[in-house]
BAZAZA-765294 format. One record per residue (C-alpha): chain; residue number from 1; x, y, z; residue in one letter. Coordinates in nm, 4 decimals, m for minus. Each point is the difference from the previous one (the first is absolute). Layout:
% residues N
<r><chain>A</chain><n>NUM</n><east>X</east><north>Y</north><up>Z</up><res>A</res></r>
...
***
This chain:
% residues 140
<r><chain>A</chain><n>1</n><east>13.2106</east><north>9.7343</north><up>2.8111</up><res>M</res></r>
<r><chain>A</chain><n>2</n><east>m0.2459</east><north>0.2865</north><up>m0.0602</up><res>P</res></r>
<r><chain>A</chain><n>3</n><east>m0.2098</east><north>0.1294</north><up>0.2900</up><res>I</res></r>
<r><chain>A</chain><n>4</n><east>m0.3752</east><north>m0.0302</north><up>m0.0634</up><res>E</res></r>
<r><chain>A</chain><n>5</n><east>m0.1909</east><north>0.3200</north><up>0.0867</up><res>I</res></r>
<r><chain>A</chain><n>6</n><east>m0.3250</east><north>m0.0507</north><up>m0.1911</up><res>L</res></r>
<r><chain>A</chain><n>7</n><east>m0.1101</east><north>m0.2846</north><up>m0.2289</up><res>P</res></r>
<r><chain>A</chain><n>8</n><east>0.1173</east><north>0.1948</north><up>m0.3061</up><res>N</res></r>
<r><chain>A</chain><n>9</n><east>0.2854</east><north>0.1948</north><up>0.1643</up><res>L</res></r>
<r><chain>A</chain><n>10</n><east>0.3307</east><north>m0.1282</north><up>0.1313</up><res>S</res></r>
<r><chain>A</chain><n>11</n><east>0.3291</east><north>0.1691</north><up>0.0834</up><res>L</res></r>
<r><chain>A</chain><n>12</n><east>0.3356</east><north>m0.1355</north><up>m0.1183</up><res>P</res></r>
<r><chain>A</chain><n>13</n><east>0.2676</east><north>m0.0719</north><up>0.2605</up><res>D</res></r>
<r><chain>A</chain><n>14</n><east>0.2368</east><north>0.2332</north><up>m0.1854</up><res>S</res></r>
<r><chain>A</chain><n>15</n><east>m0.2183</east><north>0.3007</north><up>0.0919</up><res>A</res></r>
<r><chain>A</chain><n>16</n><east>0.0125</east><north>m0.0696</north><up>0.3755</up><res>I</res></r>
<r><chain>A</chain><n>17</n><east>0.3088</east><north>0.0263</north><up>0.2176</up><res>E</res></r>
<r><chain>A</chain><n>18</n><east>m0.0115</east><north>m0.0750</north><up>0.3743</up><res>I</res></r>
<r><chain>A</chain><n>19</n><east>0.2813</east><north>0.0896</north><up>0.2374</up><res>S</res></r>
<r><chain>A</chain><n>20</n><east>0.0190</east><north>m0.0243</north><up>0.3765</up><res>Y</res></r>
<r><chain>A</chain><n>21</n><east>0.0991</east><north>0.2825</north><up>0.2320</up><res>I</res></r>
<r><chain>A</chain><n>22</n><east>0.0349</east><north>0.0425</north><up>0.3755</up><res>L</res></r>
<r><chain>A</chain><n>23</n><east>m0.3331</east><north>0.0701</north><up>0.1663</up><res>A</res></r>
<r><chain>A</chain><n>24</n><east>m0.0676</east><north>0.2234</north><up>0.2967</up><res>S</res></r>
<r><chain>A</chain><n>25</n><east>m0.2386</east><north>m0.0670</north><up>0.2852</up><res>G</res></r>
<r><chain>A</chain><n>26</n><east>m0.0458</east><north>m0.2984</north><up>0.2322</up><res>P</res></r>
<r><chain>A</chain><n>27</n><east>0.2126</east><north>m0.3097</north><up>m0.0314</up><res>G</res></r>
<r><chain>A</chain><n>28</n><east>0.2826</east><north>0.0444</north><up>0.2493</up><res>G</res></r>
<r><chain>A</chain><n>29</n><east>0.3492</east><north>m0.0788</north><up>m0.1227</up><res>Q</res></r>
<r><chain>A</chain><n>30</n><east>m0.1495</east><north>m0.1770</north><up>m0.3022</up><res>N</res></r>
<r><chain>A</chain><n>31</n><east>m0.0750</east><north>0.3438</north><up>m0.1519</up><res>V</res></r>
<r><chain>A</chain><n>32</n><east>0.3698</east><north>0.0886</north><up>0.0014</up><res>N</res></r>
<r><chain>A</chain><n>33</n><east>0.1126</east><north>m0.3314</north><up>m0.1541</up><res>K</res></r>
<r><chain>A</chain><n>34</n><east>m0.2576</east><north>m0.1108</north><up>m0.2572</up><res>V</res></r>
<r><chain>A</chain><n>35</n><east>m0.1344</east><north>0.1946</north><up>m0.2983</up><res>A</res></r>
<r><chain>A</chain><n>36</n><east>m0.3695</east><north>m0.0824</north><up>0.0320</up><res>T</res></r>
<r><chain>A</chain><n>37</n><east>m0.1649</east><north>0.2988</north><up>m0.1720</up><res>A</res></r>
<r><chain>A</chain><n>38</n><east>m0.0799</east><north>m0.0660</north><up>m0.3653</up><res>A</res></r>
<r><chain>A</chain><n>39</n><east>0.0333</east><north>0.2717</north><up>m0.2614</up><res>Q</res></r>
<r><chain>A</chain><n>40</n><east>m0.1740</east><north>m0.0670</north><up>m0.3306</up><res>L</res></r>
<r><chain>A</chain><n>41</n><east>0.0816</east><north>0.1892</north><up>m0.3180</up><res>R</res></r>
<r><chain>A</chain><n>42</n><east>m0.2418</east><north>m0.0470</north><up>m0.2907</up><res>F</res></r>
<r><chain>A</chain><n>43</n><east>0.0981</east><north>0.1437</north><up>m0.3373</up><res>D</res></r>
<r><chain>A</chain><n>44</n><east>m0.3230</east><north>0.0816</north><up>m0.1848</up><res>T</res></r>
<r><chain>A</chain><n>45</n><east>0.1891</east><north>0.0345</north><up>m0.3298</up><res>R</res></r>
<r><chain>A</chain><n>46</n><east>0.1004</east><north>m0.3690</north><up>0.0097</up><res>R</res></r>
<r><chain>A</chain><n>47</n><east>m0.3584</east><north>m0.1248</north><up>0.0414</up><res>A</res></r>
<r><chain>A</chain><n>48</n><east>m0.1417</east><north>m0.0458</north><up>m0.3510</up><res>P</res></r>
<r><chain>A</chain><n>49</n><east>m0.3477</east><north>m0.0974</north><up>0.1265</up><res>D</res></r>
<r><chain>A</chain><n>50</n><east>m0.0569</east><north>0.3448</north><up>0.1543</up><res>L</res></r>
<r><chain>A</chain><n>51</n><east>m0.1901</east><north>0.2284</north><up>m0.2345</up><res>T</res></r>
<r><chain>A</chain><n>52</n><east>0.0690</east><north>0.3737</north><up>m0.0229</up><res>A</res></r>
<r><chain>A</chain><n>53</n><east>m0.3254</east><north>0.0704</north><up>0.1882</up><res>R</res></r>
<r><chain>A</chain><n>54</n><east>0.1040</east><north>m0.2391</north><up>0.2783</up><res>M</res></r>
<r><chain>A</chain><n>55</n><east>0.3432</east><north>0.1618</north><up>0.0257</up><res>R</res></r>
<r><chain>A</chain><n>56</n><east>m0.1586</east><north>0.3448</north><up>0.0329</up><res>T</res></r>
<r><chain>A</chain><n>57</n><east>m0.2433</east><north>m0.1176</north><up>0.2674</up><res>R</res></r>
<r><chain>A</chain><n>58</n><east>0.2807</east><north>m0.1840</north><up>0.1815</up><res>L</res></r>
<r><chain>A</chain><n>59</n><east>0.2026</east><north>0.3220</north><up>0.0051</up><res>R</res></r>
<r><chain>A</chain><n>60</n><east>m0.2925</east><north>0.1785</north><up>0.1691</up><res>R</res></r>
<r><chain>A</chain><n>61</n><east>m0.0627</east><north>m0.2859</north><up>0.2456</up><res>I</res></r>
<r><chain>A</chain><n>62</n><east>0.3682</east><north>m0.0441</north><up>0.0910</up><res>A</res></r>
<r><chain>A</chain><n>63</n><east>0.0575</east><north>0.3733</north><up>0.0482</up><res>G</res></r>
<r><chain>A</chain><n>64</n><east>0.3352</east><north>0.0645</north><up>0.1667</up><res>S</res></r>
<r><chain>A</chain><n>65</n><east>0.0803</east><north>m0.3739</north><up>m0.0008</up><res>R</res></r>
<r><chain>A</chain><n>66</n><east>0.0715</east><north>0.0233</north><up>m0.3757</up><res>M</res></r>
<r><chain>A</chain><n>67</n><east>0.3190</east><north>0.1582</north><up>m0.1276</up><res>T</res></r>
<r><chain>A</chain><n>68</n><east>0.0214</east><north>0.2264</north><up>m0.3039</up><res>A</res></r>
<r><chain>A</chain><n>69</n><east>0.1361</east><north>m0.2949</north><up>m0.2010</up><res>E</res></r>
<r><chain>A</chain><n>70</n><east>m0.3179</east><north>m0.2012</north><up>0.0661</up><res>G</res></r>
<r><chain>A</chain><n>71</n><east>0.1338</east><north>m0.2309</north><up>0.2711</up><res>I</res></r>
<r><chain>A</chain><n>72</n><east>m0.2334</east><north>m0.0797</north><up>0.2899</up><res>V</res></r>
<r><chain>A</chain><n>73</n><east>0.1898</east><north>m0.0369</north><up>0.3296</up><res>V</res></r>
<r><chain>A</chain><n>74</n><east>m0.1783</east><north>m0.1738</north><up>0.2888</up><res>L</res></r>
<r><chain>A</chain><n>75</n><east>0.1558</east><north>m0.0796</north><up>0.3372</up><res>T</res></r>
<r><chain>A</chain><n>76</n><east>m0.1456</east><north>m0.2603</north><up>0.2345</up><res>G</res></r>
<r><chain>A</chain><n>77</n><east>0.1132</east><north>m0.0109</north><up>0.3602</up><res>R</res></r>
<r><chain>A</chain><n>78</n><east>m0.3237</east><north>m0.0939</north><up>0.1750</up><res>R</res></r>
<r><chain>A</chain><n>79</n><east>0.1129</east><north>m0.3502</north><up>0.0911</up><res>F</res></r>
<r><chain>A</chain><n>80</n><east>0.3112</east><north>m0.1467</north><up>0.1596</up><res>R</res></r>
<r><chain>A</chain><n>81</n><east>0.0735</east><north>m0.2506</north><up>m0.2760</up><res>S</res></r>
<r><chain>A</chain><n>82</n><east>0.1338</east><north>0.0561</north><up>m0.3498</up><res>Q</res></r>
<r><chain>A</chain><n>83</n><east>m0.2524</east><north>m0.2294</north><up>m0.1663</up><res>T</res></r>
<r><chain>A</chain><n>84</n><east>m0.3035</east><north>0.1667</north><up>0.1569</up><res>R</res></r>
<r><chain>A</chain><n>85</n><east>0.1323</east><north>0.3466</north><up>m0.0904</up><res>N</res></r>
<r><chain>A</chain><n>86</n><east>0.0689</east><north>m0.1170</north><up>m0.3566</up><res>R</res></r>
<r><chain>A</chain><n>87</n><east>m0.3511</east><north>m0.1451</north><up>m0.0322</up><res>D</res></r>
<r><chain>A</chain><n>88</n><east>m0.1421</east><north>0.3214</north><up>0.1475</up><res>D</res></r>
<r><chain>A</chain><n>89</n><east>0.1657</east><north>0.2287</north><up>m0.2581</up><res>V</res></r>
<r><chain>A</chain><n>90</n><east>m0.0906</east><north>m0.2367</north><up>m0.2842</up><res>M</res></r>
<r><chain>A</chain><n>91</n><east>m0.3661</east><north>0.0044</north><up>0.1072</up><res>E</res></r>
<r><chain>A</chain><n>92</n><east>0.0029</east><north>0.3804</north><up>0.0349</up><res>R</res></r>
<r><chain>A</chain><n>93</n><east>0.1425</east><north>0.0329</north><up>m0.3527</up><res>L</res></r>
<r><chain>A</chain><n>94</n><east>m0.2588</east><north>m0.2446</north><up>m0.1365</up><res>A</res></r>
<r><chain>A</chain><n>95</n><east>m0.2792</east><north>0.1977</north><up>0.1695</up><res>E</res></r>
<r><chain>A</chain><n>96</n><east>0.1262</east><north>0.3270</north><up>m0.1509</up><res>M</res></r>
<r><chain>A</chain><n>97</n><east>0.0108</east><north>m0.1551</north><up>m0.3477</up><res>I</res></r>
<r><chain>A</chain><n>98</n><east>m0.3484</east><north>m0.1526</north><up>0.0442</up><res>R</res></r>
<r><chain>A</chain><n>99</n><east>m0.1320</east><north>0.3442</north><up>0.0934</up><res>E</res></r>
<r><chain>A</chain><n>100</n><east>0.1718</east><north>0.1531</north><up>m0.3047</up><res>A</res></r>
<r><chain>A</chain><n>101</n><east>m0.1520</east><north>m0.2695</north><up>m0.2243</up><res>A</res></r>
<r><chain>A</chain><n>102</n><east>m0.3596</east><north>0.0767</north><up>0.1023</up><res>E</res></r>
<r><chain>A</chain><n>103</n><east>m0.1985</east><north>0.1843</north><up>m0.2608</up><res>K</res></r>
<r><chain>A</chain><n>104</n><east>m0.1476</east><north>0.3260</north><up>0.1242</up><res>T</res></r>
<r><chain>A</chain><n>105</n><east>m0.3726</east><north>0.0461</north><up>m0.0421</up><res>I</res></r>
<r><chain>A</chain><n>106</n><east>m0.0807</east><north>0.3416</north><up>m0.1357</up><res>F</res></r>
<r><chain>A</chain><n>107</n><east>m0.3079</east><north>0.1761</north><up>0.1342</up><res>R</res></r>
<r><chain>A</chain><n>108</n><east>m0.2270</east><north>0.1330</north><up>m0.2692</up><res>V</res></r>
<r><chain>A</chain><n>109</n><east>m0.1338</east><north>0.3357</north><up>0.1210</up><res>P</res></r>
<r><chain>A</chain><n>110</n><east>m0.3792</east><north>0.0254</north><up>m0.0167</up><res>T</res></r>
<r><chain>A</chain><n>111</n><east>m0.2469</east><north>0.2868</north><up>0.0377</up><res>R</res></r>
<r><chain>A</chain><n>112</n><east>m0.3302</east><north>m0.0075</north><up>0.1853</up><res>P</res></r>
<r><chain>A</chain><n>113</n><east>m0.3057</east><north>m0.0168</north><up>m0.2262</up><res>S</res></r>
<r><chain>A</chain><n>114</n><east>m0.2378</east><north>0.2941</north><up>m0.0395</up><res>R</res></r>
<r><chain>A</chain><n>115</n><east>m0.2646</east><north>m0.1861</north><up>0.2060</up><res>A</res></r>
<r><chain>A</chain><n>116</n><east>0.2506</east><north>m0.0637</north><up>0.2806</up><res>A</res></r>
<r><chain>A</chain><n>117</n><east>0.0963</east><north>0.3695</north><up>0.0062</up><res>R</res></r>
<r><chain>A</chain><n>118</n><east>m0.3704</east><north>0.0950</north><up>0.0083</up><res>Q</res></r>
<r><chain>A</chain><n>119</n><east>m0.0666</east><north>m0.2414</north><up>0.2903</up><res>R</res></r>
<r><chain>A</chain><n>120</n><east>0.2918</east><north>0.1527</north><up>0.1892</up><res>R</res></r>
<r><chain>A</chain><n>121</n><east>m0.1285</east><north>0.3537</north><up>m0.0552</up><res>M</res></r>
<r><chain>A</chain><n>122</n><east>m0.3572</east><north>m0.1037</north><up>0.1006</up><res>D</res></r>
<r><chain>A</chain><n>123</n><east>0.1341</east><north>m0.1555</north><up>0.3210</up><res>G</res></r>
<r><chain>A</chain><n>124</n><east>0.1973</east><north>0.3147</north><up>0.0818</up><res>K</res></r>
<r><chain>A</chain><n>125</n><east>m0.3076</east><north>0.2184</north><up>m0.0627</up><res>A</res></r>
<r><chain>A</chain><n>126</n><east>m0.2177</east><north>m0.2246</north><up>0.2172</up><res>K</res></r>
<r><chain>A</chain><n>127</n><east>0.2546</east><north>0.0075</north><up>0.2823</up><res>R</res></r>
<r><chain>A</chain><n>128</n><east>0.0182</east><north>0.3804</north><up>m0.0291</up><res>G</res></r>
<r><chain>A</chain><n>129</n><east>m0.3821</east><north>0.0244</north><up>0.0227</up><res>D</res></r>
<r><chain>A</chain><n>130</n><east>0.0013</east><north>m0.2144</north><up>0.3154</up><res>I</res></r>
<r><chain>A</chain><n>131</n><east>0.2569</east><north>0.2275</north><up>0.1611</up><res>K</res></r>
<r><chain>A</chain><n>132</n><east>m0.1759</east><north>0.3157</north><up>m0.1159</up><res>R</res></r>
<r><chain>A</chain><n>133</n><east>m0.3324</east><north>m0.1193</north><up>0.1512</up><res>N</res></r>
<r><chain>A</chain><n>134</n><east>0.1625</east><north>m0.0513</north><up>0.3416</up><res>R</res></r>
<r><chain>A</chain><n>135</n><east>0.0304</east><north>0.3763</north><up>0.0484</up><res>K</res></r>
<r><chain>A</chain><n>136</n><east>m0.2449</east><north>0.1732</north><up>0.2281</up><res>V</res></r>
<r><chain>A</chain><n>137</n><east>m0.2020</east><north>0.2452</north><up>m0.2060</up><res>I</res></r>
<r><chain>A</chain><n>138</n><east>m0.0669</east><north>0.3275</north><up>0.1824</up><res>R</res></r>
<r><chain>A</chain><n>139</n><east>m0.2834</east><north>0.2297</north><up>m0.0921</up><res>D</res></r>
<r><chain>A</chain><n>140</n><east>0.0984</east><north>0.3507</north><up>0.1093</up><res>D</res></r>
***
């Protein structure tokens, strides 16, 4: 069953692999016995809905969490239960893909108009006159 990320974007189950590893931290003897940390591996090459632009942005967003082969590796060990850790890494992956799917808005550089430049220069000249007139004029 594909995982729904956005209304027009879903990930196939074949692209996601979840395994469980021993977690560190609090939990007493349970930490030594039960593999509660979830490790998610997402192969971007097996997701046909990802565009080339999304893959490039995902590479930048994932950073060191993506291998050279294009596999995103996320580890969740925040919670003490397997299911909560699995849901946590799935949500983190979905958030990364949502961020990669956003279209960037390009800023169109603009220049100030001639009138705006003139107003700026007039203001600077006026301020300079005010400061110049503060001086005490000495007649020697």
